[in-house]
PDB file of the backbone (N, CA, C, O) and the ligand in Angstrom, with CONECT records:
HET     ZN  A 101       1
ATOM      1  N   UNK A   1      41.674 -14.962 141.690  1.00  0.00           N
ATOM      2  CA  UNK A   1      42.247 -14.330 142.898  1.00  0.00           C
ATOM      3  C   UNK A   1      41.289 -14.509 144.075  1.00  0.00           C
ATOM      4  O   UNK A   1      40.086 -14.278 143.954  1.00  0.00           O
ATOM      5  N   UNK A   2      41.829 -14.912 145.181  1.00  0.00           N
ATOM      6  CA  UNK A   2      40.995 -15.120 146.360  1.00  0.00           C
ATOM      7  C   UNK A   2      40.802 -13.823 147.123  1.00  0.00           C
ATOM      8  O   UNK A   2      41.746 -13.062 147.335  1.00  0.00           O
ATOM      9  N   UNK A   3      39.571 -13.585 147.530  1.00  0.00           N
ATOM     10  CA  UNK A   3      39.298 -12.382 148.309  1.00  0.00           C
ATOM     11  C   UNK A   3      39.525 -12.603 149.793  1.00  0.00           C
ATOM     12  O   UNK A   3      39.468 -11.663 150.585  1.00  0.00           O
ATOM     13  N   UNK A   4      39.784 -13.857 150.168  1.00  0.00           N
ATOM     14  CA  UNK A   4      39.933 -14.148 151.589  1.00  0.00           C
ATOM     15  C   UNK A   4      41.333 -13.808 152.084  1.00  0.00           C
ATOM     16  O   UNK A   4      41.573 -13.727 153.289  1.00  0.00           O
ATOM     17  N   UNK A   5      42.253 -13.609 151.143  1.00  0.00           N
ATOM     18  CA  UNK A   5      43.616 -13.264 151.552  1.00  0.00           C
ATOM     19  C   UNK A   5      44.006 -11.906 150.986  1.00  0.00           C
ATOM     20  O   UNK A   5      44.374 -11.785 149.818  1.00  0.00           O
ATOM     21  N   UNK A   6      43.921 -10.896 151.828  1.00  0.00           N
ATOM     22  CA  UNK A   6      44.324  -9.563 151.403  1.00  0.00           C
ATOM     23  C   UNK A   6      43.284  -8.854 150.563  1.00  0.00           C
ATOM     24  O   UNK A   6      43.437  -7.675 150.242  1.00  0.00           O
ATOM     25  N   UNK A   7      42.230  -9.562 150.206  1.00  0.00           N
ATOM     26  CA  UNK A   7      41.228  -8.953 149.346  1.00  0.00           C
ATOM     27  C   UNK A   7      40.448  -7.842 150.021  1.00  0.00           C
ATOM     28  O   UNK A   7      40.065  -6.863 149.380  1.00  0.00           O
ATOM     29  N   UNK A   8      40.213  -7.992 151.310  1.00  0.00           N
ATOM     30  CA  UNK A   8      39.407  -7.003 152.004  1.00  0.00           C
ATOM     31  C   UNK A   8      40.088  -5.642 152.014  1.00  0.00           C
ATOM     32  O   UNK A   8      39.451  -4.611 151.799  1.00  0.00           O
ATOM     33  N   UNK A   9      41.395  -5.657 152.267  1.00  0.00           N
ATOM     34  CA  UNK A   9      42.101  -4.385 152.300  1.00  0.00           C
ATOM     35  C   UNK A   9      42.113  -3.748 150.918  1.00  0.00           C
ATOM     36  O   UNK A   9      42.070  -2.524 150.790  1.00  0.00           O
ATOM     37  N   UNK A  10      42.172  -4.584 149.881  1.00  0.00           N
ATOM     38  CA  UNK A  10      42.117  -4.058 148.524  1.00  0.00           C
ATOM     39  C   UNK A  10      40.774  -3.385 148.287  1.00  0.00           C
ATOM     40  O   UNK A  10      40.703  -2.299 147.712  1.00  0.00           O
ATOM     41  N   UNK A  11      39.713  -4.040 148.735  1.00  0.00           N
ATOM     42  CA  UNK A  11      38.385  -3.457 148.606  1.00  0.00           C
ATOM     43  C   UNK A  11      38.311  -2.129 149.339  1.00  0.00           C
ATOM     44  O   UNK A  11      37.769  -1.150 148.824  1.00  0.00           O
ATOM     45  N   UNK A  12      38.855  -2.106 150.536  1.00  0.00           N
ATOM     46  CA  UNK A  12      38.763  -0.901 151.347  1.00  0.00           C
ATOM     47  C   UNK A  12      39.580   0.225 150.745  1.00  0.00           C
ATOM     48  O   UNK A  12      39.199   1.393 150.829  1.00  0.00           O
ATOM     49  N   UNK A  13      40.718  -0.131 150.129  1.00  0.00           N
ATOM     50  CA  UNK A  13      41.506   0.908 149.462  1.00  0.00           C
ATOM     51  C   UNK A  13      40.730   1.510 148.297  1.00  0.00           C
ATOM     52  O   UNK A  13      40.710   2.726 148.107  1.00  0.00           O
ATOM     53  N   UNK A  14      40.096   0.645 147.529  1.00  0.00           N
ATOM     54  CA  UNK A  14      39.315   1.132 146.390  1.00  0.00           C
ATOM     55  C   UNK A  14      38.144   1.985 146.859  1.00  0.00           C
ATOM     56  O   UNK A  14      37.858   3.036 146.286  1.00  0.00           O
ATOM     57  N   UNK A  15      37.478   1.522 147.898  1.00  0.00           N
ATOM     58  CA  UNK A  15      36.332   2.256 148.414  1.00  0.00           C
ATOM     59  C   UNK A  15      36.778   3.617 148.933  1.00  0.00           C
ATOM     60  O   UNK A  15      36.090   4.619 148.740  1.00  0.00           O
ATOM     61  N   UNK A  16      37.932   3.648 149.590  1.00  0.00           N
ATOM     62  CA  UNK A  16      38.447   4.915 150.100  1.00  0.00           C
ATOM     63  C   UNK A  16      38.763   5.853 148.949  1.00  0.00           C
ATOM     64  O   UNK A  16      38.535   7.060 149.031  1.00  0.00           O
ATOM     65  N   UNK A  17      39.288   5.283 147.879  1.00  0.00           N
ATOM     66  CA  UNK A  17      39.612   6.105 146.713  1.00  0.00           C
ATOM     67  C   UNK A  17      38.343   6.714 146.118  1.00  0.00           C
ATOM     68  O   UNK A  17      38.317   7.883 145.734  1.00  0.00           O
ATOM     69  N   UNK A  18      37.302   5.903 146.051  1.00  0.00           N
ATOM     70  CA  UNK A  18      36.031   6.399 145.537  1.00  0.00           C
ATOM     71  C   UNK A  18      35.464   7.482 146.444  1.00  0.00           C
ATOM     72  O   UNK A  18      34.900   8.475 145.984  1.00  0.00           O
ATOM     73  N   UNK A  19      35.630   7.263 147.753  1.00  0.00           N
ATOM     74  CA  UNK A  19      35.047   8.190 148.711  1.00  0.00           C
ATOM     75  C   UNK A  19      35.736   9.533 148.739  1.00  0.00           C
ATOM     76  O   UNK A  19      35.161  10.523 149.192  1.00  0.00           O
ATOM     77  N   UNK A  20      36.967   9.575 148.256  1.00  0.00           N
ATOM     78  CA  UNK A  20      37.711  10.831 148.280  1.00  0.00           C
ATOM     79  C   UNK A  20      37.117  11.851 147.316  1.00  0.00           C
ATOM     80  O   UNK A  20      37.064  13.047 147.603  1.00  0.00           O
ATOM     81  N   UNK A  21      36.678  11.355 146.182  1.00  0.00           N
ATOM     82  CA  UNK A  21      36.154  12.263 145.174  1.00  0.00           C
ATOM     83  C   UNK A  21      34.791  12.818 145.546  1.00  0.00           C
ATOM     84  O   UNK A  21      34.126  12.313 146.451  1.00  0.00           O
ATOM     85  N   UNK A  22      34.395  13.831 144.859  1.00  0.00           N
ATOM     86  CA  UNK A  22      33.071  14.392 145.056  1.00  0.00           C
ATOM     87  C   UNK A  22      32.028  13.428 144.520  1.00  0.00           C
ATOM     88  O   UNK A  22      32.271  12.708 143.551  1.00  0.00           O
ATOM     89  N   UNK A  23      30.873  13.420 145.154  1.00  0.00           N
ATOM     90  CA  UNK A  23      29.774  12.596 144.669  1.00  0.00           C
ATOM     91  C   UNK A  23      28.873  13.376 143.727  1.00  0.00           C
ATOM     92  O   UNK A  23      27.742  12.974 143.457  1.00  0.00           O
ATOM     93  N   UNK A  24      29.376  14.480 143.238  1.00  0.00           N
ATOM     94  CA  UNK A  24      28.566  15.275 142.322  1.00  0.00           C
ATOM     95  C   UNK A  24      28.320  14.495 141.037  1.00  0.00           C
ATOM     96  O   UNK A  24      29.238  13.924 140.449  1.00  0.00           O
ATOM     97  N   UNK A  25      27.076  14.486 140.625  1.00  0.00           N
ATOM     98  CA  UNK A  25      26.704  13.783 139.394  1.00  0.00           C
ATOM     99  C   UNK A  25      27.357  14.460 138.197  1.00  0.00           C
ATOM    100  O   UNK A  25      27.381  15.686 138.080  1.00  0.00           O
ATOM    101  N   UNK A  26      27.887  13.613 137.307  1.00  0.00           N
ATOM    102  CA  UNK A  26      28.543  14.163 136.121  1.00  0.00           C
ATOM    103  C   UNK A  26      27.529  14.711 135.120  1.00  0.00           C
ATOM    104  O   UNK A  26      27.875  15.499 134.239  1.00  0.00           O
ATOM    105  N   UNK A  27      26.291  14.290 135.261  1.00  0.00           N
ATOM    106  CA  UNK A  27      25.271  14.717 134.306  1.00  0.00           C
ATOM    107  C   UNK A  27      24.535  15.971 134.760  1.00  0.00           C
ATOM    108  O   UNK A  27      24.417  16.944 134.015  1.00  0.00           O
ATOM    109  N   UNK A  28      24.041  15.931 135.998  1.00  0.00           N
ATOM    110  CA  UNK A  28      23.190  17.031 136.444  1.00  0.00           C
ATOM    111  C   UNK A  28      23.844  17.869 137.540  1.00  0.00           C
ATOM    112  O   UNK A  28      23.336  18.932 137.897  1.00  0.00           O
ATOM    113  N   UNK A  29      24.966  17.396 138.074  1.00  0.00           N
ATOM    114  CA  UNK A  29      25.674  18.177 139.088  1.00  0.00           C
ATOM    115  C   UNK A  29      25.115  18.017 140.491  1.00  0.00           C
ATOM    116  O   UNK A  29      25.591  18.663 141.425  1.00  0.00           O
ATOM    117  N   UNK A  30      24.119  17.169 140.649  1.00  0.00           N
ATOM    118  CA  UNK A  30      23.537  16.930 141.968  1.00  0.00           C
ATOM    119  C   UNK A  30      24.571  16.301 142.901  1.00  0.00           C
ATOM    120  O   UNK A  30      25.196  15.300 142.553  1.00  0.00           O
ATOM    121  N   UNK A  31      24.748  16.887 144.082  1.00  0.00           N
ATOM    122  CA  UNK A  31      25.716  16.357 145.039  1.00  0.00           C
ATOM    123  C   UNK A  31      25.001  15.483 146.056  1.00  0.00           C
ATOM    124  O   UNK A  31      24.123  15.938 146.790  1.00  0.00           O
ATOM    125  N   UNK A  32      25.393  14.236 146.080  1.00  0.00           N
ATOM    126  CA  UNK A  32      24.738  13.275 146.962  1.00  0.00           C
ATOM    127  C   UNK A  32      25.754  12.686 147.927  1.00  0.00           C
ATOM    128  O   UNK A  32      26.634  11.922 147.533  1.00  0.00           O
ATOM    129  N   UNK A  33      25.620  13.052 149.193  1.00  0.00           N
ATOM    130  CA  UNK A  33      26.548  12.540 150.201  1.00  0.00           C
ATOM    131  C   UNK A  33      26.041  11.268 150.864  1.00  0.00           C
ATOM    132  O   UNK A  33      26.784  10.602 151.586  1.00  0.00           O
ATOM    133  N   UNK A  34      24.795  10.933 150.624  1.00  0.00           N
ATOM    134  CA  UNK A  34      24.176   9.822 151.355  1.00  0.00           C
ATOM    135  C   UNK A  34      24.353   8.485 150.660  1.00  0.00           C
ATOM    136  O   UNK A  34      24.519   7.460 151.322  1.00  0.00           O
ATOM    137  N   UNK A  35      24.322   8.479 149.355  1.00  0.00           N
ATOM    138  CA  UNK A  35      24.349   7.208 148.645  1.00  0.00           C
ATOM    139  C   UNK A  35      25.729   6.578 148.721  1.00  0.00           C
ATOM    140  O   UNK A  35      26.744   7.261 148.860  1.00  0.00           O
ATOM    141  N   UNK A  36      25.734   5.258 148.624  1.00  0.00           N
ATOM    142  CA  UNK A  36      26.997   4.534 148.683  1.00  0.00           C
ATOM    143  C   UNK A  36      27.217   3.766 147.397  1.00  0.00           C
ATOM    144  O   UNK A  36      26.273   3.401 146.695  1.00  0.00           O
ATOM    145  N   UNK A  37      28.479   3.530 147.105  1.00  0.00           N
ATOM    146  CA  UNK A  37      28.815   2.716 145.940  1.00  0.00           C
ATOM    147  C   UNK A  37      28.462   1.270 146.227  1.00  0.00           C
ATOM    148  O   UNK A  37      28.727   0.747 147.309  1.00  0.00           O
ATOM    149  N   UNK A  38      27.863   0.644 145.240  1.00  0.00           N
ATOM    150  CA  UNK A  38      27.523  -0.765 145.368  1.00  0.00           C
ATOM    151  C   UNK A  38      28.577  -1.581 144.645  1.00  0.00           C
ATOM    152  O   UNK A  38      28.783  -1.423 143.442  1.00  0.00           O
ATOM    153  N   UNK A  39      29.239  -2.448 145.383  1.00  0.00           N
ATOM    154  CA  UNK A  39      30.358  -3.189 144.817  1.00  0.00           C
ATOM    155  C   UNK A  39      29.913  -4.551 144.309  1.00  0.00           C
ATOM    156  O   UNK A  39      29.112  -5.241 144.940  1.00  0.00           O
ATOM    157  N   UNK A  40      30.452  -4.917 143.156  1.00  0.00           N
ATOM    158  CA  UNK A  40      30.227  -6.255 142.614  1.00  0.00           C
ATOM    159  C   UNK A  40      31.535  -6.696 141.975  1.00  0.00           C
ATOM    160  O   UNK A  40      32.164  -5.941 141.233  1.00  0.00           O
ATOM    161  N   UNK A  41      31.935  -7.929 142.274  1.00  0.00           N
ATOM    162  CA  UNK A  41      33.184  -8.409 141.721  1.00  0.00           C
ATOM    163  C   UNK A  41      32.950  -9.602 140.824  1.00  0.00           C
ATOM    164  O   UNK A  41      32.056 -10.415 141.062  1.00  0.00           O
ATOM    165  N   UNK A  42      33.768  -9.696 139.788  1.00  0.00           N
ATOM    166  CA  UNK A  42      33.661 -10.852 138.890  1.00  0.00           C
ATOM    167  C   UNK A  42      35.031 -11.482 138.730  1.00  0.00           C
ATOM    168  O   UNK A  42      35.461 -11.807 137.624  1.00  0.00           O
ATOM    169  N   UNK A  43      35.708 -11.649 139.861  1.00  0.00           N
ATOM    170  CA  UNK A  43      37.008 -12.310 139.833  1.00  0.00           C
ATOM    171  C   UNK A  43      38.152 -11.333 139.671  1.00  0.00           C
ATOM    172  O   UNK A  43      38.776 -10.931 140.652  1.00  0.00           O
ATOM    173  N   UNK A  44      38.431 -10.947 138.428  1.00  0.00           N
ATOM    174  CA  UNK A  44      39.609 -10.130 138.169  1.00  0.00           C
ATOM    175  C   UNK A  44      39.321  -8.639 138.310  1.00  0.00           C
ATOM    176  O   UNK A  44      40.242  -7.837 138.464  1.00  0.00           O
ATOM    177  N   UNK A  45      38.064  -8.275 138.257  1.00  0.00           N
ATOM    178  CA  UNK A  45      37.720  -6.856 138.350  1.00  0.00           C
ATOM    179  C   UNK A  45      36.642  -6.636 139.396  1.00  0.00           C
ATOM    180  O   UNK A  45      35.848  -7.525 139.702  1.00  0.00           O
ATOM    181  N   UNK A  46      36.641  -5.437 139.928  1.00  0.00           N
ATOM    182  CA  UNK A  46      35.567  -5.050 140.838  1.00  0.00           C
ATOM    183  C   UNK A  46      34.883  -3.831 140.240  1.00  0.00           C
ATOM    184  O   UNK A  46      35.524  -2.921 139.715  1.00  0.00           O
ATOM    185  N   UNK A  47      33.573  -3.844 140.337  1.00  0.00           N
ATOM    186  CA  UNK A  47      32.779  -2.808 139.709  1.00  0.00           C
ATOM    187  C   UNK A  47      31.960  -2.095 140.780  1.00  0.00           C
ATOM    188  O   UNK A  47      31.266  -2.731 141.573  1.00  0.00           O
ATOM    189  N   UNK A  48      32.051  -0.778 140.790  1.00  0.00           N
ATOM    190  CA  UNK A  48      31.259   0.000 141.732  1.00  0.00           C
ATOM    191  C   UNK A  48      30.206   0.775 140.962  1.00  0.00           C
ATOM    192  O   UNK A  48      30.506   1.462 139.986  1.00  0.00           O
ATOM    193  N   UNK A  49      28.972   0.653 141.415  1.00  0.00           N
ATOM    194  CA  UNK A  49      27.872   1.357 140.751  1.00  0.00           C
ATOM    195  C   UNK A  49      27.190   2.289 141.729  1.00  0.00           C
ATOM    196  O   UNK A  49      27.059   1.997 142.917  1.00  0.00           O
ATOM    197  N   UNK A  50      26.768   3.402 141.203  1.00  0.00           N
ATOM    198  CA  UNK A  50      26.009   4.342 142.023  1.00  0.00           C
ATOM    199  C   UNK A  50      25.040   5.059 141.091  1.00  0.00           C
ATOM    200  O   UNK A  50      25.396   5.490 139.995  1.00  0.00           O
ATOM    201  N   UNK A  51      23.823   5.168 141.558  1.00  0.00           N
ATOM    202  CA  UNK A  51      22.813   5.811 140.722  1.00  0.00           C
ATOM    203  C   UNK A  51      22.468   7.179 141.288  1.00  0.00           C
ATOM    204  O   UNK A  51      22.205   7.314 142.483  1.00  0.00           O
ATOM    205  N   UNK A  52      22.468   8.183 140.438  1.00  0.00           N
ATOM    206  CA  UNK A  52      22.111   9.524 140.861  1.00  0.00           C
ATOM    207  C   UNK A  52      20.629   9.564 141.220  1.00  0.00           C
ATOM    208  O   UNK A  52      19.780   9.215 140.400  1.00  0.00           O
ATOM    209  N   UNK A  53      20.316   9.989 142.445  1.00  0.00           N
ATOM    210  CA  UNK A  53      18.910  10.045 142.859  1.00  0.00           C
ATOM    211  C   UNK A  53      18.152  11.177 142.189  1.00  0.00           C
ATOM    212  O   UNK A  53      16.922  11.219 142.237  1.00  0.00           O
ATOM    213  N   UNK A  54      18.862  12.075 141.577  1.00  0.00           N
ATOM    214  CA  UNK A  54      18.207  13.220 140.942  1.00  0.00           C
ATOM    215  C   UNK A  54      17.808  12.930 139.498  1.00  0.00           C
ATOM    216  O   UNK A  54      16.654  13.129 139.117  1.00  0.00           O
ATOM    217  N   UNK A  55      18.773  12.455 138.688  1.00  0.00           N
ATOM    218  CA  UNK A  55      18.479  12.245 137.269  1.00  0.00           C
ATOM    219  C   UNK A  55      18.505  10.775 136.880  1.00  0.00           C
ATOM    220  O   UNK A  55      18.116  10.423 135.767  1.00  0.00           O
ATOM    221  N   UNK A  56      18.966   9.903 137.797  1.00  0.00           N
ATOM    222  CA  UNK A  56      18.930   8.474 137.526  1.00  0.00           C
ATOM    223  C   UNK A  56      20.106   7.951 136.721  1.00  0.00           C
ATOM    224  O   UNK A  56      20.148   6.773 136.365  1.00  0.00           O
ATOM    225  N   UNK A  57      21.058   8.822 136.437  1.00  0.00           N
ATOM    226  CA  UNK A  57      22.244   8.378 135.702  1.00  0.00           C
ATOM    227  C   UNK A  57      23.038   7.385 136.543  1.00  0.00           C
ATOM    228  O   UNK A  57      23.273   7.606 137.731  1.00  0.00           O
ATOM    229  N   UNK A  58      23.445   6.290 135.909  1.00  0.00           N
ATOM    230  CA  UNK A  58      24.218   5.292 136.621  1.00  0.00           C
ATOM    231  C   UNK A  58      25.700   5.522 136.376  1.00  0.00           C
ATOM    232  O   UNK A  58      26.163   5.562 135.236  1.00  0.00           O
ATOM    233  N   UNK A  59      26.421   5.669 137.461  1.00  0.00           N
ATOM    234  CA  UNK A  59      27.864   5.860 137.368  1.00  0.00           C
ATOM    235  C   UNK A  59      28.560   4.556 137.705  1.00  0.00           C
ATOM    236  O   UNK A  59      28.232   3.902 138.695  1.00  0.00           O
ATOM    237  N   UNK A  60      29.504   4.191 136.891  1.00  0.00           N
ATOM    238  CA  UNK A  60      30.205   2.932 137.094  1.00  0.00           C
ATOM    239  C   UNK A  60      31.701   3.184 137.124  1.00  0.00           C
ATOM    240  O   UNK A  60      32.244   3.902 136.283  1.00  0.00           O
ATOM    241  N   UNK A  61      32.355   2.587 138.100  1.00  0.00           N
ATOM    242  CA  UNK A  61      33.817   2.626 138.177  1.00  0.00           C
ATOM    243  C   UNK A  61      34.306   1.189 138.180  1.00  0.00           C
ATOM    244  O   UNK A  61      33.771   0.356 138.911  1.00  0.00           O
ATOM    245  N   UNK A  62      35.314   0.888 137.375  1.00  0.00           N
ATOM    246  CA  UNK A  62      35.815  -0.476 137.273  1.00  0.00           C
ATOM    247  C   UNK A  62      37.291  -0.498 137.611  1.00  0.00           C
ATOM    248  O   UNK A  62      38.067   0.310 137.101  1.00  0.00           O
ATOM    249  N   UNK A  63      37.674  -1.421 138.465  1.00  0.00           N
ATOM    250  CA  UNK A  63      39.079  -1.550 138.836  1.00  0.00           C
ATOM    251  C   UNK A  63      39.514  -3.002 138.748  1.00  0.00           C
ATOM    252  O   UNK A  63      38.725  -3.927 138.940  1.00  0.00           O
ATOM    253  N   UNK A  64      40.775  -3.169 138.455  1.00  0.00           N
ATOM    254  CA  UNK A  64      41.333  -4.521 138.497  1.00  0.00           C
ATOM    255  C   UNK A  64      41.766  -4.833 139.918  1.00  0.00           C
ATOM    256  O   UNK A  64      42.325  -3.983 140.609  1.00  0.00           O
ATOM    257  N   UNK A  65      41.505  -6.047 140.342  1.00  0.00           N
ATOM    258  CA  UNK A  65      41.915  -6.435 141.688  1.00  0.00           C
ATOM    259  C   UNK A  65      43.373  -6.889 141.684  1.00  0.00           C
ATOM    260  O   UNK A  65      43.908  -7.257 142.730  1.00  0.00           O
TER     261      UNK A  65
HETATM  262 ZN    ZN A 101      22.329  13.303 138.157  1.00  0.00          ZN2+
END
């Protein structure tokens, strides 16, 4: 799938979906409003990673493009 056609809006929709939820860590409950999801794509899926600055737990969200 090409990201040059319609891919950007798909990314932005996913990012908006991630941004809607609380950034509270599932492990320690630390709420972090500053950190951003780091996006990485491998063609058919996009992966968002975020690391809790308090306990270091890595949170991963995976979506199909
Ligand atoms: Zn944490």
